[in-house]
All heavy atoms as a GROMACS GRO file, in nm:
protein
  601
    1MET      N    1  10.871   9.218  10.016
    1MET     CA    2  10.810   9.349  10.021
    1MET      C    3  10.832   9.406  10.162
    1MET      O    4  10.823   9.334  10.260
    1MET     CB    5  10.662   9.339   9.987
    1MET     CG    6  10.598   9.474   9.977
    1MET     SD    7  10.438   9.490   9.891
    1MET     CE    8  10.348   9.345   9.922
    2ARG      N    9  10.856   9.535  10.168
    2ARG     CA   10  10.883   9.596  10.298
    2ARG      C   11  10.753   9.630  10.371
    2ARG      O   12  10.647   9.639  10.311
    2ARG     CB   13  10.968   9.722  10.281
    2ARG     CG   14  10.900   9.835  10.209
    2ARG     CD   15  11.001   9.949  10.186
    2ARG     NE   16  10.945  10.048  10.098
    2ARG     CZ   17  10.897  10.164  10.139
    2ARG    NH1   18  10.899  10.196  10.265
    2ARG    NH2   19  10.847  10.250  10.052
    3GLU      N   20  10.765   9.648  10.502
    3GLU     CA   21  10.649   9.683  10.585
    3GLU      C   22  10.604   9.826  10.553
    3GLU      O   23  10.686   9.916  10.532
    3GLU     CB   24  10.688   9.673  10.732
    3GLU     CG   25  10.570   9.690  10.825
    3GLU     CD   26  10.610   9.666  10.970
    3GLU    OE1   27  10.689   9.573  10.995
    3GLU    OE2   28  10.561   9.741  11.054
    4ILE      N   29  10.473   9.846  10.550
    4ILE     CA   30  10.416   9.977  10.516
    4ILE      C   31  10.349  10.036  10.640
    4ILE      O   32  10.262   9.972  10.700
    4ILE     CB   33  10.314   9.965  10.402
    4ILE    CG1   34  10.383   9.915  10.276
    4ILE    CG2   35  10.246  10.098  10.377
    4ILE    CD1   36  10.289   9.886  10.161
    5ASN      N   37  10.391  10.156  10.676
    5ASN     CA   38  10.328  10.231  10.784
    5ASN      C   39  10.206  10.302  10.726
    5ASN      O   40  10.220  10.383  10.635
    5ASN     CB   41  10.429  10.331  10.841
    5ASN     CG   42  10.370  10.418  10.948
    5ASN    OD1   43  10.272  10.490  10.927
    5ASN    ND2   44  10.431  10.414  11.064
    6THR      N   45  10.087  10.271  10.776
    6THR     CA   46   9.966  10.325  10.715
    6THR      C   47   9.958  10.476  10.724
    6THR      O   48   9.917  10.542  10.628
    6THR     CB   49   9.839  10.262  10.775
    6THR    OG1   50   9.838  10.281  10.916
    6THR    CG2   51   9.830  10.115  10.741
    7LYS      N   52   9.997  10.536  10.836
    7LYS     CA   53   9.993  10.682  10.848
    7LYS      C   54  10.086  10.746  10.745
    7LYS      O   55  10.050  10.842  10.678
    7LYS     CB   56  10.030  10.724  10.990
    7LYS     CG   57  10.036  10.875  11.010
    7LYS     CD   58   9.899  10.941  10.987
    7LYS     CE   59   9.909  11.091  11.010
    7LYS     NZ   60   9.794  11.163  10.964
    8ASP      N   61  10.205  10.690  10.733
    8ASP     CA   62  10.301  10.741  10.635
    8ASP      C   63  10.244  10.729  10.494
    8ASP      O   64  10.261  10.819  10.411
    8ASP     CB   65  10.432  10.663  10.648
    8ASP     CG   66  10.545  10.723  10.568
    8ASP    OD1   67  10.553  10.848  10.561
    8ASP    OD2   68  10.627  10.647  10.514
    9CYS      N   69  10.176  10.620  10.466
    9CYS     CA   70  10.116  10.599  10.335
    9CYS      C   71  10.010  10.705  10.307
    9CYS      O   72  10.006  10.761  10.197
    9CYS     CB   73  10.054  10.460  10.329
    9CYS     SG   74   9.985  10.417  10.169
   10HIS      N   75   9.926  10.737  10.405
   10HIS     CA   76   9.822  10.838  10.386
   10HIS      C   77   9.883  10.975  10.359
   10HIS      O   78   9.837  11.050  10.273
   10HIS     CB   79   9.729  10.846  10.508
   10HIS     CG   80   9.655  10.720  10.535
   10HIS    ND1   81   9.576  10.657  10.442
   10HIS    CD2   82   9.648  10.644  10.646
   10HIS    CE1   83   9.524  10.548  10.494
   10HIS    NE2   84   9.566  10.538  10.618
   11VAL      N   85   9.987  11.008  10.433
   11VAL     CA   86  10.054  11.138  10.415
   11VAL      C   87  10.118  11.145  10.277
   11VAL      O   88  10.103  11.246  10.206
   11VAL     CB   89  10.158  11.163  10.527
   11VAL    CG1   90  10.245  11.284  10.495
   11VAL    CG2   91  10.088  11.181  10.661
   12LYS      N   92  10.188  11.040  10.238
   12LYS     CA   93  10.253  11.040  10.106
   12LYS      C   94  10.152  11.044   9.993
   12LYS      O   95  10.173  11.113   9.892
   12LYS     CB   96  10.346  10.920  10.093
   12LYS     CG   97  10.471  10.935  10.176
   12LYS     CD   98  10.568  10.821  10.154
   12LYS     CE   99  10.692  10.845  10.238
   12LYS     NZ  100  10.798  10.750  10.206
   13PHE      N  101  10.040  10.972  10.007
   13PHE     CA  102   9.938  10.977   9.903
   13PHE      C  103   9.877  11.117   9.897
   13PHE      O  104   9.853  11.171   9.788
   13PHE     CB  105   9.828  10.872   9.925
   13PHE     CG  106   9.727  10.873   9.815
   13PHE    CD1  107   9.759  10.822   9.690
   13PHE    CD2  108   9.600  10.926   9.834
   13PHE    CE1  109   9.666  10.824   9.586
   13PHE    CE2  110   9.508  10.929   9.731
   13PHE     CZ  111   9.540  10.877   9.608
   14GLY      N  112   9.852  11.176  10.012
   14GLY     CA  113   9.798  11.313  10.015
   14GLY      C  114   9.891  11.411   9.946
   14GLY      O  115   9.846  11.496   9.868
   15ASN      N  116  10.021  11.398   9.971
   15ASN     CA  117  10.118  11.485   9.904
   15ASN      C  118  10.120  11.461   9.753
   15ASN      O  119  10.131  11.555   9.674
   15ASN     CB  120  10.258  11.464   9.961
   15ASN     CG  121  10.272  11.521  10.100
   15ASN    OD1  122  10.205  11.616  10.137
   15ASN    ND2  123  10.361  11.463  10.178
   16PHE      N  124  10.108  11.335   9.713
   16PHE     CA  125  10.104  11.298   9.572
   16PHE      C  126   9.985  11.365   9.503
   16PHE      O  127   9.999  11.424   9.396
   16PHE     CB  128  10.096  11.145   9.560
   16PHE     CG  129  10.079  11.093   9.421
   16PHE    CD1  130  10.184  11.095   9.331
   16PHE    CD2  131   9.958  11.038   9.381
   16PHE    CE1  132  10.170  11.043   9.202
   16PHE    CE2  133   9.942  10.986   9.254
   16PHE     CZ  134  10.048  10.988   9.164
   17ILE      N  135   9.869  11.359   9.568
   17ILE     CA  136   9.747  11.419   9.512
   17ILE      C  137   9.759  11.571   9.511
   17ILE      O  138   9.724  11.637   9.412
   17ILE     CB  139   9.623  11.372   9.591
   17ILE    CG1  140   9.598  11.223   9.565
   17ILE    CG2  141   9.500  11.456   9.557
   17ILE    CD1  142   9.576  11.185   9.420
   18LYS      N  143   9.808  11.629   9.617
   18LYS     CA  144   9.822  11.774   9.624
   18LYS      C  145   9.917  11.825   9.514
   18LYS      O  146   9.888  11.924   9.447
   18LYS     CB  147   9.874  11.816   9.761
   18LYS     CG  148   9.885  11.966   9.779
   18LYS     CD  149   9.931  12.000   9.919
   18LYS     CE  150   9.939  12.150   9.939
   18LYS     NZ  151   9.977  12.184  10.076
   19ASP      N  152  10.029  11.757   9.496
   19ASP     CA  153  10.124  11.796   9.392
   19ASP      C  154  10.061  11.786   9.253
   19ASP      O  155  10.077  11.876   9.170
   19ASP     CB  156  10.250  11.710   9.397
   19ASP     CG  157  10.339  11.739   9.518
   19ASP    OD1  158  10.319  11.845   9.583
   19ASP    OD2  159  10.426  11.656   9.547
   20ALA      N  160   9.988  11.678   9.230
   20ALA     CA  161   9.922  11.661   9.100
   20ALA      C  162   9.817  11.769   9.078
   20ALA      O  163   9.806  11.825   8.968
   20ALA     CB  164   9.857  11.522   9.092
   21ARG      N  165   9.742  11.802   9.181
   21ARG     CA  166   9.639  11.908   9.170
   21ARG      C  167   9.704  12.042   9.142
   21ARG      O  168   9.660  12.117   9.054
   21ARG     CB  169   9.556  11.914   9.299
   21ARG     CG  170   9.449  12.021   9.298
   21ARG     CD  171   9.371  12.023   9.426
   21ARG     NE  172   9.452  12.047   9.545
   21ARG     CZ  173   9.502  12.166   9.579
   21ARG    NH1  174   9.485  12.272   9.503
   21ARG    NH2  175   9.574  12.178   9.690
   22ASN      N  176   9.810  12.073   9.213
   22ASN     CA  177   9.880  12.200   9.192
   22ASN      C  178   9.942  12.207   9.053
   22ASN      O  179   9.941  12.314   8.989
   22ASN     CB  180   9.987  12.222   9.299
   22ASN     CG  181   9.927  12.260   9.432
   22ASN    OD1  182   9.820  12.322   9.439
   22ASN    ND2  183   9.994  12.224   9.540
   23ASN      N  184   9.995  12.095   9.004
   23ASN     CA  185  10.052  12.091   8.869
   23ASN      C  186   9.947  12.118   8.762
   23ASN      O  187   9.980  12.168   8.654
   23ASN     CB  188  10.121  11.958   8.842
   23ASN     CG  189  10.252  11.944   8.917
   23ASN    OD1  190  10.314  12.043   8.955
   23ASN    ND2  191  10.294  11.821   8.940
   24LYS      N  192   9.823  12.084   8.791
   24LYS     CA  193   9.713  12.110   8.697
   24LYS      C  194   9.649  12.246   8.721
   24LYS      O  195   9.554  12.283   8.652
   24LYS     CB  196   9.604  12.001   8.711
   24LYS     CG  197   9.652  11.861   8.685
   24LYS     CD  198   9.680  11.838   8.540
   24LYS     CE  199   9.719  11.693   8.519
   24LYS     NZ  200   9.776  11.668   8.390
   25ALA      N  201   9.700  12.319   8.820
   25ALA     CA  202   9.647  12.452   8.856
   25ALA      C  203   9.498  12.446   8.889
   25ALA      O  204   9.420  12.533   8.850
   25ALA     CB  205   9.675  12.555   8.746
   26LEU      N  206   9.460  12.342   8.964
   26LEU     CA  207   9.322  12.326   9.008
   26LEU      C  208   9.312  12.355   9.157
   26LEU      O  209   9.402  12.319   9.234
   26LEU     CB  210   9.272  12.184   8.981
   26LEU     CG  211   9.263  12.141   8.834
   26LEU    CD1  212   9.238  11.991   8.826
   26LEU    CD2  213   9.152  12.218   8.764
   27SER      N  214   9.204  12.415   9.197
   27SER     CA  215   9.182  12.439   9.339
   27SER      C  216   9.126  12.313   9.404
   27SER      O  217   9.076  12.223   9.336
   27SER     CB  218   9.082  12.554   9.359
   27SER     OG  219   8.952  12.514   9.321
   28GLN      N  220   9.136  12.310   9.536
   28GLN     CA  221   9.074  12.197   9.609
   28GLN      C  222   8.925  12.193   9.581
   28GLN      O  223   8.868  12.085   9.565
   28GLN     CB  224   9.098  12.211   9.759
   28GLN     CG  225   9.237  12.175   9.803
   28GLN     CD  226   9.253  12.184   9.953
   28GLN    OE1  227   9.177  12.251  10.022
   28GLN    NE2  228   9.354  12.117  10.005
   29GLY      N  229   8.862  12.309   9.574
   29GLY     CA  230   8.718  12.314   9.549
   29GLY      C  231   8.681  12.254   9.415
   29GLY      O  232   8.581  12.181   9.405
   30GLU      N  233   8.759  12.283   9.312
   30GLU     CA  234   8.732  12.228   9.179
   30GLU      C  235   8.741  12.076   9.178
   30GLU      O  236   8.653  12.008   9.124
   30GLU     CB  237   8.829  12.287   9.076
   30GLU     CG  238   8.808  12.433   9.046
   30GLU     CD  239   8.917  12.493   8.961
   30GLU    OE1  240   9.037  12.475   8.995
   30GLU    OE2  241   8.883  12.556   8.859
   31VAL      N  242   8.847  12.024   9.237
   31VAL     CA  243   8.866  11.880   9.240
   31VAL      C  244   8.758  11.814   9.327
   31VAL      O  245   8.700  11.712   9.290
   31VAL     CB  246   9.008  11.843   9.289
   31VAL    CG1  247   9.023  11.693   9.307
   31VAL    CG2  248   9.112  11.897   9.190
   32ALA      N  249   8.731  11.874   9.442
   32ALA     CA  250   8.628  11.818   9.531
   32ALA      C  251   8.492  11.814   9.462
   32ALA      O  252   8.420  11.714   9.473
   32ALA     CB  253   8.621  11.901   9.659
   33ASP      N  254   8.458  11.920   9.389
   33ASP     CA  255   8.330  11.922   9.316
   33ASP      C  256   8.323  11.809   9.214
   33ASP      O  257   8.221  11.741   9.202
   33ASP     CB  258   8.310  12.056   9.246
   33ASP     CG  259   8.271  12.168   9.340
   33ASP    OD1  260   8.234  12.139   9.457
   33ASP    OD2  261   8.278  12.286   9.299
   34ARG      N  262   8.431  11.789   9.141
   34ARG     CA  263   8.434  11.682   9.040
   34ARG      C  264   8.422  11.544   9.104
   34ARG      O  265   8.364  11.453   9.046
   34ARG     CB  266   8.562  11.689   8.958
   34ARG     CG  267   8.570  11.809   8.866
   34ARG     CD  268   8.694  11.802   8.782
   34ARG     NE  269   8.720  11.929   8.717
   34ARG     CZ  270   8.824  11.952   8.640
   34ARG    NH1  271   8.914  11.857   8.619
   34ARG    NH2  272   8.842  12.069   8.583
   35LEU      N  273   8.477  11.532   9.224
   35LEU     CA  274   8.475  11.403   9.294
   35LEU      C  275   8.346  11.382   9.372
   35LEU      O  276   8.311  11.269   9.404
   35LEU     CB  277   8.596  11.396   9.388
   35LEU     CG  278   8.628  11.263   9.453
   35LEU    CD1  279   8.650  11.153   9.350
   35LEU    CD2  280   8.749  11.275   9.542
   36GLY      N  281   8.275  11.492   9.400
   36GLY     CA  282   8.151  11.480   9.477
   36GLY      C  283   8.173  11.476   9.626
   36GLY      O  284   8.096  11.414   9.700
   37ILE      N  285   8.281  11.541   9.672
   37ILE     CA  286   8.310  11.548   9.816
   37ILE      C  287   8.327  11.695   9.853
   37ILE      O  288   8.335  11.782   9.766
   37ILE     CB  289   8.436  11.468   9.855
   37ILE    CG1  290   8.561  11.525   9.785
   37ILE    CG2  291   8.417  11.319   9.824
   37ILE    CD1  292   8.692  11.461   9.830
   38SER      N  293   8.336  11.724   9.981
   38SER     CA  294   8.356  11.862  10.025
   38SER      C  295   8.504  11.901  10.011
   38SER      O  296   8.592  11.815  10.013
   38SER     CB  297   8.312  11.880  10.171
   38SER     OG  298   8.399  11.811  10.257
   39GLN      N  299   8.527  12.029   9.999
   39GLN     CA  300   8.663  12.081   9.992
   39GLN      C  301   8.739  12.047  10.119
   39GLN      O  302   8.857  12.013  10.116
   39GLN     CB  303   8.661  12.232   9.966
   39GLN     CG  304   8.798  12.298   9.960
   39GLN     CD  305   8.851  12.339  10.098
   39GLN    OE1  306   8.774  12.378  10.185
   39GLN    NE2  307   8.981  12.329  10.116
   40SER      N  308   8.671  12.054  10.234
   40SER     CA  309   8.739  12.025  10.360
   40SER      C  310   8.781  11.877  10.369
   40SER      O  311   8.886  11.846  10.425
   40SER     CB  312   8.652  12.063  10.480
   40SER     OG  313   8.534  11.987  10.483
   41TYR      N  314   8.701  11.789  10.311
   41TYR     CA  315   8.738  11.647  10.310
   41TYR      C  316   8.862  11.625  10.222
   41TYR      O  317   8.954  11.553  10.261
   41TYR     CB  318   8.621  11.561  10.263
   41TYR     CG  319   8.646  11.413  10.278
   41TYR    CD1  320   8.642  11.354  10.404
   41TYR    CD2  321   8.674  11.333  10.169
   41TYR    CE1  322   8.665  11.218  10.420
   41TYR    CE2  323   8.698  11.198  10.184
   41TYR     CZ  324   8.693  11.141  10.310
   41TYR     OH  325   8.717  11.007  10.324
   42LEU      N  326   8.865  11.691  10.105
   42LEU     CA  327   8.983  11.680  10.019
   42LEU      C  328   9.106  11.736  10.089
   42LEU      O  329   9.215  11.679  10.080
   42LEU     CB  330   8.961  11.752   9.885
   42LEU     CG  331   9.079  11.747   9.788
   42LEU    CD1  332   9.120  11.604   9.756
   42LEU    CD2  333   9.047  11.825   9.662
   43SER      N  334   9.089  11.844  10.162
   43SER     CA  335   9.200  11.902  10.237
   43SER      C  336   9.256  11.800  10.336
   43SER      O  337   9.379  11.787  10.351
   43SER     CB  338   9.154  12.028  10.311
   43SER     OG  339   9.256  12.080  10.392
   44LYS      N  340   9.169  11.727  10.402
   44LYS     CA  341   9.212  11.627  10.499
   44LYS      C  342   9.280  11.508  10.430
   44LYS      O  343   9.372  11.449  10.485
   44LYS     CB  344   9.095  11.582  10.585
   44LYS     CG  345   9.052  11.692  10.681
   44LYS     CD  346   8.932  11.652  10.764
   44LYS     CE  347   8.894  11.770  10.855
   44LYS     NZ  348   8.776  11.742  10.933
   45ILE      N  349   9.234  11.475  10.309
   45ILE     CA  350   9.301  11.369  10.232
   45ILE      C  351   9.443  11.415  10.199
   45ILE      O  352   9.540  11.341  10.218
   45ILE     CB  353   9.223  11.336  10.103
   45ILE    CG1  354   9.090  11.267  10.136
   45ILE    CG2  355   9.308  11.250  10.009
   45ILE    CD1  356   8.997  11.252  10.017
   46GLU      N  357   9.456  11.539  10.150
   46GLU     CA  358   9.586  11.591  10.110
   46GLU      C  359   9.683  11.604  10.228
   46GLU      O  360   9.804  11.592  10.210
   46GLU     CB  361   9.570  11.725  10.039
   46GLU     CG  362   9.510  11.714   9.902
   46GLU     CD  363   9.504  11.845   9.827
   46GLU    OE1  364   9.542  11.951   9.883
   46GLU    OE2  365   9.462  11.844   9.709
   47SER      N  366   9.631  11.626  10.346
   47SER     CA  367   9.718  11.639  10.463
   47SER      C  368   9.746  11.504  10.530
   47SER      O  369   9.823  11.496  10.625
   47SER     CB  370   9.658  11.735  10.565
   47SER     OG  371   9.540  11.680  10.622
   48GLY      N  372   9.682  11.398  10.481
   48GLY     CA  373   9.702  11.265  10.538
   48GLY      C  374   9.617  11.236  10.659
   48GLY      O  375   9.634  11.134  10.724
   49GLU      N  376   9.523  11.327  10.689
   49GLU     CA  377   9.436  11.308  10.806
   49GLU      C  378   9.323  11.209  10.781
   49GLU      O  379   9.265  11.158  10.876
   49GLU     CB  380   9.375  11.442  10.847
   49GLU     CG  381   9.474  11.543  10.897
   49GLU     CD  382   9.407  11.676  10.928
   49GLU    OE1  383   9.304  11.675  11.000
   49GLU    OE2  384   9.455  11.780  10.879
   50ARG      N  385   9.290  11.184  10.656
   50ARG     CA  386   9.180  11.094  10.621
   50ARG      C  387   9.229  10.982  10.532
   50ARG      O  388   9.314  11.002  10.445
   50ARG     CB  389   9.069  11.170  10.546
   50ARG     CG  390   8.996  11.267  10.631
   50ARG     CD  391   8.900  11.193  10.723
   50ARG     NE  392   8.821  11.290  10.797
   50ARG     CZ  393   8.799  11.282  10.926
   50ARG    NH1  394   8.849  11.184  10.996
   50ARG    NH2  395   8.727  11.372  10.988
   51GLN      N  396   9.174  10.864  10.556
   51GLN     CA  397   9.202  10.750  10.472
   51GLN      C  398   9.121  10.760  10.343
   51GLN      O  399   9.014  10.821  10.342
   51GLN     CB  400   9.163  10.621  10.543
   51GLN     CG  401   9.242  10.594  10.667
   51GLN     CD  402   9.198  10.465  10.733
   51GLN    OE1  403   9.138  10.378  10.670
   51GLN    NE2  404   9.230  10.451  10.860
   52VAL      N  405   9.172  10.701  10.239
   52VAL     CA  406   9.103  10.700  10.111
   52VAL      C  407   9.090  10.556  10.066
   52VAL      O  408   9.189  10.482  10.066
   52VAL     CB  409   9.182  10.781  10.006
   52VAL    CG1  410   9.113  10.779   9.872
   52VAL    CG2  411   9.205  10.923  10.053
   53ASP      N  412   8.968  10.516  10.029
   53ASP     CA  413   8.956  10.380   9.977
   53ASP      C  414   9.004  10.378   9.832
   53ASP      O  415   9.027  10.482   9.771
   53ASP     CB  416   8.814  10.324   9.992
   53ASP     CG  417   8.708  10.394   9.909
   53ASP    OD1  418   8.742  10.454   9.805
   53ASP    OD2  419   8.591  10.388   9.946
   54LEU      N  420   9.021  10.260   9.779
   54LEU     CA  421   9.079  10.244   9.646
   54LEU      C  422   8.996  10.314   9.539
   54LEU      O  423   9.051  10.378   9.449
   54LEU     CB  424   9.095  10.096   9.613
   54LEU     CG  425   9.158  10.064   9.478
   54LEU    CD1  426   9.297  10.128   9.466
   54LEU    CD2  427   9.166   9.913   9.458
   55ALA      N  428   8.864  10.306   9.549
   55ALA     CA  429   8.778  10.370   9.448
   55ALA      C  430   8.800  10.521   9.445
   55ALA      O  431   8.813  10.581   9.337
   55ALA     CB  432   8.631  10.337   9.474
   56VAL      N  433   8.807  10.584   9.561
   56VAL     CA  434   8.829  10.729   9.567
   56VAL      C  435   8.968  10.763   9.517
   56VAL      O  436   8.986  10.860   9.443
   56VAL     CB  437   8.806  10.783   9.710
   56VAL    CG1  438   8.847  10.928   9.722
   56VAL    CG2  439   8.660  10.765   9.750
   57ALA      N  440   9.067  10.684   9.554
   57ALA     CA  441   9.204  10.707   9.507
   57ALA      C  442   9.210  10.701   9.355
   57ALA      O  443   9.270  10.787   9.290
   57ALA     CB  444   9.299  10.605   9.568
   58LEU      N  445   9.144  10.602   9.297
   58LEU     CA  446   9.143  10.589   9.151
   58LEU      C  447   9.068  10.704   9.085
   58LEU      O  448   9.112  10.756   8.982
   58LEU     CB  449   9.083  10.455   9.110
   58LEU     CG  450   9.168  10.332   9.144
   58LEU    CD1  451   9.090  10.204   9.119
   58LEU    CD2  452   9.298  10.333   9.067
   59MET      N  453   8.958  10.747   9.144
   59MET     CA  454   8.884  10.861   9.088
   59MET      C  455   8.966  10.989   9.096
   59MET      O  456   8.967  11.068   9.002
   59MET     CB  457   8.749  10.878   9.160
   59MET     CG  458   8.650  10.768   9.125
   59MET     SD  459   8.480  10.791   9.186
   59MET     CE  460   8.501  10.827   9.357
   60LEU      N  461   9.036  11.010   9.207
   60LEU     CA  462   9.123  11.127   9.220
   60LEU      C  463   9.231  11.125   9.111
   60LEU      O  464   9.256  11.227   9.046
   60LEU     CB  465   9.189  11.131   9.358
   60LEU     CG  466   9.112  11.197   9.469
   60LEU    CD1  467   9.175  11.165   9.604
   60LEU    CD2  468   9.105  11.347   9.447
   61CYS      N  469   9.294  11.012   9.094
   61CYS     CA  470   9.398  11.001   8.992
   61CYS      C  471   9.341  11.024   8.852
   61CYS      O  472   9.406  11.087   8.768
   61CYS     CB  473   9.468  10.866   9.000
   61CYS     SG  474   9.572  10.851   9.148
   62ASN      N  475   9.221  10.976   8.828
   62ASN     CA  476   9.156  10.995   8.698
   62ASN      C  477   9.127  11.144   8.675
   62ASN      O  478   9.156  11.198   8.568
   62ASN     CB  479   9.028  10.913   8.691
   62ASN     CG  480   8.966  10.917   8.554
   62ASN    OD1  481   9.033  10.902   8.453
   62ASN    ND2  482   8.836  10.939   8.549
   63ILE      N  483   9.072  11.210   8.775
   63ILE     CA  484   9.040  11.353   8.766
   63ILE      C  485   9.167  11.434   8.739
   63ILE      O  486   9.167  11.528   8.660
   63ILE     CB  487   8.970  11.402   8.894
   63ILE    CG1  488   8.827  11.346   8.900
   63ILE    CG2  489   8.969  11.555   8.903
   63ILE    CD1  490   8.761  11.361   9.036
   64LEU      N  491   9.276  11.396   8.805
   64LEU     CA  492   9.401  11.470   8.794
   64LEU      C  493   9.490  11.418   8.681
   64LEU      O  494   9.599  11.472   8.658
   64LEU     CB  495   9.476  11.464   8.928
   64LEU     CG  496   9.402  11.532   9.043
   64LEU    CD1  497   9.470  11.501   9.175
   64LEU    CD2  498   9.391  11.682   9.020
   65ASN      N  499   9.442  11.315   8.612
   65ASN     CA  500   9.515  11.257   8.499
   65ASN      C  501   9.656  11.213   8.538
   65ASN      O  502   9.755  11.246   8.470
   65ASN     CB  503   9.519  11.354   8.381
   65ASN     CG  504   9.556  11.285   8.251
   65ASN    OD1  505   9.529  11.168   8.233
   65ASN    ND2  506   9.621  11.359   8.162
   66VAL      N  507   9.665  11.142   8.650
   66VAL     CA  508   9.791  11.085   8.694
   66VAL      C  509   9.772  10.934   8.712
   66VAL      O  510   9.663  10.887   8.741
   66VAL     CB  511   9.843  11.148   8.826
   66VAL    CG1  512   9.882  11.292   8.805
   66VAL    CG2  513   9.743  11.134   8.939
   67ASP      N  514   9.879  10.861   8.694
   67ASP     CA  515   9.877  10.716   8.704
   67ASP      C  516   9.906  10.676   8.848
   67ASP      O  517  10.014  10.707   8.900
   67ASP     CB  518   9.981  10.658   8.609
   67ASP     CG  519   9.973  10.508   8.596
   67ASP    OD1  520   9.910  10.441   8.681
   67ASP    OD2  521  10.032  10.456   8.500
   68ILE      N  522   9.815  10.606   8.911
   68ILE     CA  523   9.834  10.564   9.049
   68ILE      C  524   9.956  10.472   9.062
   68ILE      O  525  10.017  10.464   9.168
   68ILE     CB  526   9.708  10.498   9.108
   68ILE    CG1  527   9.715  10.498   9.261
   68ILE    CG2  528   9.686  10.361   9.050
   68ILE    CD1  529   9.586  10.465   9.330
   69GLN      N  530   9.995  10.407   8.954
   69GLN     CA  531  10.112  10.320   8.958
   69GLN      C  532  10.239  10.400   8.987
   69GLN      O  533  10.333  10.346   9.045
   69GLN     CB  534  10.126  10.244   8.828
   69GLN     CG  535  10.020  10.139   8.812
   69GLN     CD  536  10.035  10.060   8.683
   69GLN    OE1  537  10.132  10.074   8.610
   69GLN    NE2  538   9.938   9.976   8.654
   70ILE      N  539  10.242  10.526   8.948
   70ILE     CA  540  10.358  10.610   8.980
   70ILE      C  541  10.372  10.620   9.131
   70ILE      O  542  10.481  10.606   9.186
   70ILE     CB  543  10.344  10.751   8.917
   70ILE    CG1  544  10.349  10.741   8.765
   70ILE    CG2  545  10.451  10.846   8.969
   70ILE    CD1  546  10.309  10.867   8.693
   71PHE      N  547  10.261  10.643   9.199
   71PHE     CA  548  10.263  10.650   9.346
   71PHE      C  549  10.304  10.518   9.407
   71PHE      O  550  10.393  10.511   9.491
   71PHE     CB  551  10.127  10.693   9.400
   71PHE     CG  552  10.118  10.680   9.550
   71PHE    CD1  553  10.182  10.770   9.632
   71PHE    CD2  554  10.049  10.575   9.608
   71PHE    CE1  555  10.177  10.757   9.770
   71PHE    CE2  556  10.042  10.561   9.746
   71PHE     CZ  557  10.107  10.653   9.827
   72THR      N  558  10.243  10.409   9.362
   72THR     CA  559  10.271  10.280   9.424
   72THR      C  560  10.415  10.234   9.398
   72THR      O  561  10.477  10.176   9.486
   72THR     CB  562  10.172  10.171   9.378
   72THR    OG1  563  10.176  10.160   9.236
   72THR    CG2  564  10.031  10.204   9.423
   73LYS      N  565  10.469  10.262   9.281
   73LYS     CA  566  10.607  10.224   9.253
   73LYS      C  567  10.705  10.301   9.341
   73LYS      O  568  10.805  10.245   9.385
   73LYS     CB  569  10.640  10.247   9.106
   73LYS     CG  570  10.579  10.142   9.014
   73LYS     CD  571  10.610  10.171   8.870
   73LYS     CE  572  10.539  10.070   8.781
   73LYS     NZ  573  10.561  10.099   8.638
   74GLU      N  574  10.678  10.429   9.364
   74GLU     CA  575  10.767  10.509   9.449
   74GLU      C  576  10.754  10.467   9.594
   74GLU      O  577  10.853  10.468   9.669
   74GLU     CB  578  10.733  10.657   9.438
   74GLU     CG  579  10.782  10.720   9.310
   74GLU     CD  580  10.753  10.869   9.306
   74GLU    OE1  581  10.738  10.932   9.412
   74GLU    OE2  582  10.748  10.922   9.195
   75PHE      N  583  10.634  10.433   9.637
   75PHE     CA  584  10.611  10.405   9.778
   75PHE      C  585  10.646  10.263   9.817
   75PHE      O  586  10.699  10.237   9.923
   75PHE     CB  587  10.466  10.436   9.816
   75PHE     CG  588  10.444  10.432   9.964
   75PHE    CD1  589  10.493  10.532  10.046
   75PHE    CD2  590  10.378  10.326  10.023
   75PHE    CE1  591  10.475  10.527  10.184
   75PHE    CE2  592  10.360  10.320  10.160
   75PHE     CZ  593  10.408  10.421  10.240
   76ILE      N  594  10.613  10.170   9.731
   76ILE     CA  595  10.631  10.027   9.765
   76ILE      C  596  10.757   9.979   9.711
   76ILE      O  597  10.842   9.973   9.669
   76ILE     CB  598  10.513   9.943   9.714
   76ILE    CG1  599  10.386   9.988   9.784
   76ILE    CG2  600  10.538   9.796   9.735
   76ILE    CD1  601  10.260   9.923   9.735
   0.00000   0.00000   0.00000
């Protein structure tokens, strides 16, 4: 397995979530409300400025109806 740069991982995951949200035509506010976080926090996740634990990542993928395995297969 190759070495993973954590900052790069956060940015790529943020882009993955942003793309999925845009594909569903959902605003950051709508997704943040469903997740129980602020819109500004979701914005920081999408820009790669904030780390996301596995539970939040899975909840985001569930809300956006995307398979987290798609992200991990592309990244890893």
